[in-house]
Every structure is written in C-alpha cells, then in structure tokens.
C-alpha positions in Angstrom: -10.2 -16.1 -25.2 -12.8 -15.5 -22.8 -11.7 -12.9 -20.3 -11.3 -13.4 -16.2 -12.6 -11.0 -14.1 -11.5 -10.1 -10.6 -14.3 -11.1 -8.4 -14.9 -7.5 -6.1 -14.2 -5.4 -9.1 -15.7 -7.7 -12.5 -12.5 -6.3 -14.0 -10.2 -8.1 -16.4 -7.1 -9.2 -14.1 -3.9 -7.6 -15.5 -1.7 -10.5 -14.3 -4.2 -12.8 -16.3 -3.8 -10.7 -19.3 -0.3 -10.4 -19.1 0.3 -14.1 -18.9 -2.0 -14.9 -21.7 -0.4 -12.2 -23.6 2.7 -13.6 -22.8 1.9 -17.3 -23.8 0.3 -15.5 -27.4 3.6 -14.1 -28.1 5.3 -17.4 -27.4 2.9 -19.0 -29.9 3.3 -16.8 -32.5 7.2 -16.9 -32.3 6.6 -20.4 -33.4 4.1 -20.4 -35.3 4.6 -18.2 -38.6 1.5 -15.9 -39.9 0.2 -15.5 -36.6 2.1 -12.5 -35.5 0.5 -8.9 -36.9 2.1 -7.5 -39.8 3.3 -4.5 -39.7 4.4 -1.5 -42.0 7.6 -3.3 -43.0 5.5 -5.8 -44.3 6.5 -8.6 -41.9 5.9 -8.9 -37.9 9.1 -7.1 -37.3 7.6 -3.9 -35.3 9.2 -0.4 -36.4 9.5 2.0 -33.6 10.1 5.8 -33.7 11.6 7.9 -30.7 10.2 11.2 -30.3 12.4 12.8 -27.5 16.2 11.8 -27.1 17.2 13.0 -23.6 18.0 10.3 -21.2 14.7 9.0 -20.3 14.0 8.7 -24.3 17.3 7.0 -24.9 16.7 4.5 -22.0 12.7 3.8 -23.1 14.4 3.0 -26.6 16.9 0.5 -25.1 14.5 -0.9 -23.0 11.4 -1.4 -25.8 14.1 -2.9 -28.1 14.9 -5.3 -25.2 12.0 -6.3 -24.3 10.8 -8.2 -27.2 12.1 -10.1 -30.3 11.5 -8.7 -34.0 11.2 -4.9 -32.7 13.9 -2.2 -34.2 14.3 1.7 -33.4 13.6 3.0 -37.1 13.6 7.1 -36.7 14.1 9.2 -34.0 13.3 12.9 -33.3 14.5 15.8 -31.2 14.1 19.4 -30.5 17.7 19.5 -30.7 20.5 17.9 -33.2 23.1 17.4 -30.6 20.5 15.9 -28.4 19.5 13.3 -30.6 23.2 12.9 -31.8 23.8 12.0 -28.9 21.3 9.8 -28.1 22.3 7.8 -31.3 25.6 7.4 -30.6 24.9 5.8 -27.1 22.7 3.3 -29.0 24.7 2.5 -31.4 28.1 2.3 -29.5 27.0 1.8 -26.1 26.8 3.6 -22.9 28.9 3.7 -20.0 28.1 6.0 -17.8 27.7 5.8 -14.1 29.5 2.4 -14.2 26.4 0.7 -15.8 27.7 -0.2 -19.3 25.0 -0.8 -22.0 25.7 -2.4 -25.1 25.6 -1.5 -28.5 22.0 -2.3 -30.2 23.4 -3.8 -33.4 20.6 -4.6 -35.7 18.1 -3.7 -33.2 19.2 -0.2 -34.0 17.8 1.1 -38.2 18.4 4.6 -38.1 19.6 6.6 -41.6 20.0 10.1 -41.8 17.0 10.5 -44.0 14.9 9.1 -40.7 16.4 11.6 -38.2 14.0 15.0 -37.8 15.1 18.1 -36.2 12.5 20.9 -34.6 9.6 21.6 -33.3 7.6 19.7 -36.7 10.0 17.0 -36.2 7.2 14.6 -34.3 4.8 14.7 -37.8 7.5 13.6 -39.9 9.0 10.6 -38.2 5.1 9.5 -37.3 5.0 9.9 -41.2 8.1 7.6 -42.0 6.7 4.5 -41.7 6.7 3.8 -38.2 4.3 1.3 -36.6 4.8 2.7 -33.2 6.1 5.3 -31.6 7.8 6.3 -28.3 7.2 9.4 -26.5 9.7 11.2 -24.2 9.7 14.5 -25.1 9.1 16.9 -22.3 5.5 16.2 -20.9 4.1 19.5 -22.4 4.5 18.3 -25.6 2.6 14.7 -25.2 -0.8 16.0 -25.7 0.0 16.9 -29.2 2.4 14.3 -29.9 0.1 11.5 -28.7 -3.0 13.2 -30.8 -0.9 13.2 -34.0 0.2 9.5 -33.4 -3.4 8.2 -32.7 -4.7 10.0 -35.9 -2.1 8.4 -37.6 -3.0 5.2 -36.7 0.1 4.5 -34.4 0.6 2.6 -31.1 1.8 4.4 -28.3 4.5 4.0 -25.3 4.4 7.8 -23.7 6.3 8.3 -21.0 4.8 10.0 -17.4 3.2 12.9 -16.9 1.1 13.2 -20.0 0.1 16.6 -19.6 0.9 20.0 -17.2 -2.9 21.5 -17.3 -6.5 20.4 -17.5 -6.5 21.5 -21.2 -3.6 19.0 -22.1 -5.1 15.9 -19.3 -8.7 16.6 -21.7 -6.6 16.0 -25.1 -5.3 13.1 -23.9 -8.4 11.4 -23.0 -9.9 12.6 -26.2 -7.0 10.6 -28.0 -7.2 7.6 -25.7 -10.8 7.5 -26.7 -9.9 7.2 -30.2 -7.1 4.7 -29.6 -9.7 2.4 -28.2 -12.2 3.2 -31.2 -9.0 2.2 -33.8 -8.1 -0.7 -31.8 -4.6 1.2 -31.1 -2.2 0.3 -27.8 -1.1 2.7 -25.3 0.7 2.6 -22.6 2.4 4.8 -20.1 5.7 4.9 -18.2 4.0 4.4 -14.7 5.9 1.0 -14.8 4.7 -0.1 -11.4 1.7 -1.3 -13.0 3.8 -3.7 -14.8 6.1 -4.5 -11.3 5.5 -7.8 -9.7 5.3 -7.0 -6.2 2.7 -4.0 -6.9 0.5 -6.3 -9.1 0.5 -9.2 -5.9 0.0 -6.3 -3.4 -2.7 -4.5 -5.5 -4.7 -7.9 -6.3 -5.0 -8.5 -2.4 -6.2 -5.0 -1.8 -8.8 -5.1 -4.3 -10.2 -8.6 -3.0 -10.3 -7.0 0.3 -7.4 -8.1 2.3 -6.9 -5.1 3.9 -10.8 -4.6 4.1 -12.1 -1.1 3.6 -9.5 1.0 2.5 -9.9 4.4 5.2 -6.3 6.7 4.8 -2.9 6.5 2.9 0.2 8.2 2.8 2.3 8.2 -0.5 5.9 10.3 -0.8 8.1 11.2 -3.2 11.3 13.1 -1.1 14.2 13.4 -2.7 17.6 15.7 -2.8 17.7 18.1 -5.7 18.8 17.2 -9.1 19.9 18.7 -12.5 21.5 21.0 -10.8 24.7 20.7 -12.8 23.0 20.1 -15.8 21.3 24.0 -15.0 25.1 25.4 -14.4 26.2 23.9 -17.8 23.5 24.7 -19.7 23.8 28.3 -18.3 27.1 28.7 -19.3 26.4 27.5 -22.9 23.7 30.0 -23.1 25.6 32.9 -22.5 28.5 31.3 -25.2 26.1 30.2 -27.7 23.2 32.7 -27.2 20.7 30.5 -26.9 16.9 32.1 -26.8 14.5 32.6 -23.7 13.0 29.3 -25.3 15.9 27.4 -26.2 17.2 27.8 -22.7 14.1 26.7 -21.1 13.4 23.8 -23.3 17.1 22.3 -22.5 16.4 23.2 -18.6 12.5 21.8 -19.1 12.3 20.6 -15.7 12.4 24.3 -14.2 9.8 25.3 -15.9 5.9 24.7 -15.2 4.8 25.0 -18.7 7.1 22.3 -19.8 7.4 20.0 -16.6 4.2 20.7 -14.4 6.8 21.2 -11.6 8.1 18.0 -9.8 4.6 16.9 -8.1 3.5 16.0 -11.8 6.6 14.8 -13.2 7.9 12.6 -10.6 5.1 12.2 -8.0 2.9 11.3 -10.2 4.1 7.6 -9.5 3.1 7.5 -6.3 -0.2 9.0 -7.3 -1.1 6.9 -9.4 -0.3 3.8 -6.9 -3.3 5.1 -4.8 -5.6 6.1 -7.4 -5.0 2.4 -8.5 -5.3 1.1 -4.7 -8.4 2.8 -3.8 -10.2 2.1 -7.7 -10.8 6.2 -8.2 -9.4 9.6 -8.8 -9.9 12.0 -5.7 -12.9 13.9 -5.5 -11.1 17.2 -4.1 -8.1 17.9 -2.4 -6.5 21.0 -0.6 -2.5 21.8 -1.0 -0.1 23.8 0.3 4.1 24.0 -1.5 7.1 26.8 -1.7 10.1 27.9 -3.1 12.3 27.5 0.0 15.7 26.4 -1.3 15.4 26.5 -4.8 15.6 30.5 -5.0 17.9 30.8 -7.6 16.4 32.6 -10.8 18.3 29.7 -13.0 15.9 27.1 -11.8 12.8 28.3 -13.3 9.5 28.8 -11.2 9.0 25.7 -9.9 8.5 25.1 -6.3 10.8 22.6 -3.9 8.4 21.0 -1.6 4.6 20.5 -1.8 2.0 18.6 0.6 -1.6 17.7 -0.3 -4.3 16.1 1.0 -6.7 14.4 -1.1 -10.2 13.2 -0.5 -11.7 10.1 -2.6 -15.3 9.0 -2.9 -15.3 6.6 0.1 -14.1 9.5 2.1 -10.7 8.0 2.7 -7.7 10.3 3.0 -4.6 10.4 1.4 -1.6 12.4 2.8 0.6 13.2 -0.2 4.0 14.8 0.2 6.7 15.2 -2.1 10.2 18.0 -1.8 13.5 18.3 -3.3 16.3 19.3 -0.9 19.7 18.2 -0.9 20.8 16.8 2.8 17.4 16.0 3.7 16.1 12.4 4.6 14.4 10.7 1.7 11.5 8.7 1.2 9.8 7.4 -2.1 7.0 5.0 -1.1 3.2 4.3 -0.7 1.1 2.8 2.1 -2.3 2.2 2.0 -4.4 1.8 5.4 -7.6 -0.7 5.7 -10.1 -1.6 8.3 -8.3 -4.8 8.3 -4.7 -3.8 8.1 -2.2 -1.8 5.7 0.3 -2.0 2.9 3.8 -1.0 1.9 5.2 -0.3 -1.1 8.1 0.8 -2.8 10.3 0.5 -6.0 11.8 -2.7 -4.8 9.7 -4.3 -1.7 5.7 -4.5 -1.3 3.8 -6.5 2.0 0.6 -6.0 3.8 0.4 -6.5 7.9 -2.5 -6.9 9.8 -5.3 -9.8 9.8 -3.4 -11.6 6.3 0.1 -10.3 6.4 1.8 -10.9 3.2 5.5 -9.9 1.7 6.4 -10.7 -1.8 9.2 -12.8 -2.2 9.2 -13.8 -6.0 11.1 -12.5 -9.1 11.2 -8.8 -9.9 11.7 -8.7 -13.6 12.9 -5.1 -14.5 9.3 -3.1 -15.2 11.3 -0.8 -17.2 11.5 -3.3 -19.7 8.2 -5.2 -18.8 6.1 -2.3 -19.5 7.0 -2.6 -23.2 6.9 -6.5 -23.4 3.3 -5.9 -22.1 2.6 -3.3 -24.9 3.8 -5.2 -27.4 2.4 -8.7 -26.3 -1.1 -7.0 -26.5 -0.3 -5.3 -29.8 0.7 -8.8 -31.2 -2.6 -10.4 -29.8 -4.4 -8.5 -31.1 -5.9 -7.0 -27.8 -4.1 -4.0 -27.4 -3.5 -2.2 -23.8 -5.0 1.0 -23.2 -3.7 3.0 -20.3 -4.4 6.4 -21.2 -7.6 7.4 -19.4 -5.9 5.7 -16.4 -2.6 8.0 -16.8 -4.3 11.0 -17.6 -6.5 10.7 -14.3 -3.5 10.5 -11.9 -1.7 13.0 -14.2 -4.8 15.4 -13.8 -4.6 14.6 -9.4 -0.8 15.8 -9.8 -2.1 19.0 -12.1 -4.8 19.4 -9.0 -2.7 19.5 -6.2 -0.1 21.9 -7.9 -3.3 24.0 -8.7 -4.0 23.8 -5.2 -0.7 24.9 -4.0 0.1 27.5 -6.5 -3.1 29.3 -5.6 -3.8 28.5 -2.0 -7.6 27.4 -3.4 -9.1 23.9 -2.4 -9.7 22.0 -5.6 -12.6 20.0 -6.6 -11.9 17.4 -9.2 -15.3 17.9 -11.3 -14.2 21.5 -11.4 -10.4 21.1 -12.8 -11.5 18.3 -15.0 -14.7 19.8 -16.7 -14.4 23.8 -16.4 -10.7 24.7 -15.9 -9.4 26.6 -18.6 -5.9 26.8 -17.5 -3.7 26.1 -20.8 0.2 26.6 -20.3 0.6 27.0 -24.7 3.1 29.2 -24.5 2.3 32.1 -27.6 4.5 30.3 -30.4 6.6 27.5 -31.3 9.8 29.1 -32.2 13.3 30.0 -30.9 13.2 33.8 -29.4 11.8 35.5 -26.3 9.8 33.8 -24.0 9.8 35.5 -20.4 9.8 33.1 -17.5 6.2 33.7 -15.9 6.7 34.3 -12.0 6.7 32.1 -9.1 3.3 31.1 -8.1 2.5 33.1 -5.1 -0.2 31.3 -2.7 -3.4 33.7 -2.3 -2.2 36.2 -5.4 -2.0 33.4 -8.5 -5.1 33.7 -9.6 -7.2 30.4 -10.1 -7.7 29.3 -14.0 
C-alpha cells in the first residue's frame, strides 16, 4: 500500500495509518492465514507484563481489551506481593474507586511458572515465550528493560517516561534504532498521540491553520499524590525491616533516580504535545524549581514545582510549569500560539481560535486502549509503529528542564543529548543500604 503523506511535512499521516491498520486487522479476522503467526503457533499474541503496579495492571487490561486474540501470558515484578495483587485484580476484577473492572477470563493465561520476581525477573519473562512485553516498572528501569526486549526480538509497549537521565535516553534511542532494523514495534504511553481530538488539532497545526508557531504554554499543575501510600509504606518499612533499596523502590515516585522527578514522570505528556505541534525538540532551556511544600524526608528528594522556558529552532518560546501542591488551582493542558490563531488541548477537549476556527465534536475512544490497538494493528499489518525516538526526545526535553532547575544553569540540547555523563544508576541492584541523594540546590548542585 502506498503511503499517504502530509503535504506540509511529507510525513505519513498517523490517522491514515490507524485507519489502514484497522482495516487490515478486520481483514485478518475474516481471512485465515493473513495475520502474523506468533510464538504460540497461531495468531494469538502472548503478552508479558513487567511492572505490576497500578499503571501496569491498567495497561495489561487495556492491552487485551484493545484487540482480539491477545492474552496476558506472564507477569514480572520486583515484589511478590505487588505481582499477586495485580494478578488478583486481573483474575477477579477490581472495584476500587467505584470503577468496576471485571475479570479478564480467558484473556488471562498466567501460570505460577510464568510469574517472576526480583531484579532479574524481566529477563526470565522475556525468555518464557511471549511475543510482546508491557514495560511498566519504575522509569529508571525502562532503558535496560527495552534493550533486553528488543535484543530478544519482542514487540514493546512501554509506559512513559522512558528514562531519568541522558545516558538512559540515549540507550532508548539506540534500542529504538535496533527495533527498526529488526522490524519490531514500539509504542509509548504518551496516549495523546492516539487521542482523536489531539490528532485532529495537530493535523490542522501541521497544515498551517494557525500559521507559523511563535509561542506556547503547557501545564501539569495538580495536587499532591501518593501521600497516604508513603505513610503506609513507611509504617510497613519499620514493621518489616525494609532496606533503603526496598523502601525507595516501593515509594519510587519520590526519588529522582527512580522516577526522574514529576516534571519527567507526568509533565512529559504536555512537553510531548508541544514537541509534536512544533515538529522538533527544543534547542535550549532555562528553568527554576524547588521543594517548598514537600519538605518531609519521607518524600524523598524530588521538587514540588518547576517552571521552564524552552526555545525551539524557529525561535518559538514555550513556557512550561508543573506543580504538585494540595489546595491550589489545577491546570493540565497545552496552548500553541501561531501568527493566524491559537490552539487549546487537554485530556478531553481540543479547539482552534483565529482565522481557521475549529472545535472537535467527534467520538472520543479511550486513548489508553487505542494506543494498544494501534500497536497491535501495526504489528499484524506488518508495518510496526516505532515511537521510541520521539518519546525519548520528549523525555529528554523534560530531563533537560529538570537539570536546568536543579543546577540553576541554562541547558543546550546538543550538550545534554551528546555530552552529559549524568547516570543515576545505583551502585548495585540488591536490597540493602542506599543513602538518599540530597535535594538539589540551584547554584550548588553540580552539572554532570
């Protein structure tokens, strides 16, 4: 099938791909022998889940509900109790938060022999006969998990963000290039890239409906999170004698080496949308941030607020803010300003104001399901999506902003991407002592 192109960029339209992929899957369902034969000896896709927390459990459910002939075949996690809890939710259903999610039934085909625990659990899962893996462990582990999966010839859905430091981001890009060579699919959990109103607004931006982009703003300003979880885990740690390494991994969100800080773990969604709209990563940035409210030591060493100004190749400036403070106004959205108008997008709405006004009023399929459907459709069509580089660059955009805020220094993209030696890997992967790095102090924290 000949690729369609965007007249402005010359790139294959993602919407066209999704439509043709969906058609191909429908054809495969009606005609035997047209879909890919997987490890099971049929067209059934065996999926392994690495990282069985809340997001991993949700991603597993979204994956098997996105397409026919998909099953969860194996599971892996650092902790046995977390794996068991996830398996129970998938097998018996989950009624938390008044959102009943039923059992997966025959879509769950996990045996005790295919449940793996520990720092090397991901290796055992990758080697147990799966066709695709879901990577949903703490972000620090994403580069090594992706590298192992691609080396073993597995398709991958990986949650965002995909790294916590420049060394990790470069590893993701290298693995993505290898996946391209091997014909393997990679889709990331930047679900806005698969959400209908974002697709429509971005299509109009790229064809010039708002003119030349001159500025933008993006926000992930919310309340605090995981505070009760931290308190519960701290109490368990004292009762059960957890080591530093175990406590930090159970409260991974609050340690820079594990989550990258919240500018990376969550705000990457908004930064990805701005990179997508502009068609490039930024060339430099300057940021500020701090730890004004989240001061207790149990909240690790991350900041609670950031403000970063990014500059893009065409001179456009983007102001980015993210905050996690209880009792404050919330805003999670993006705005792009052009010479002919401006756009607004958030998780449920999208519109354009100006000469070519537009508001999306179509259907809104669940993007958390759609991202899996798009990946699986592309695999079965023989044209696997590969989002590795784009999500690595969006993650690096957030990393660059954090580095600027932590050190108080202006950051250049070329230096961060090519020269920075920052690597937050701990000395060893085993349960034991692991002192917490001090909270960054701008002007004092060294640039690495």
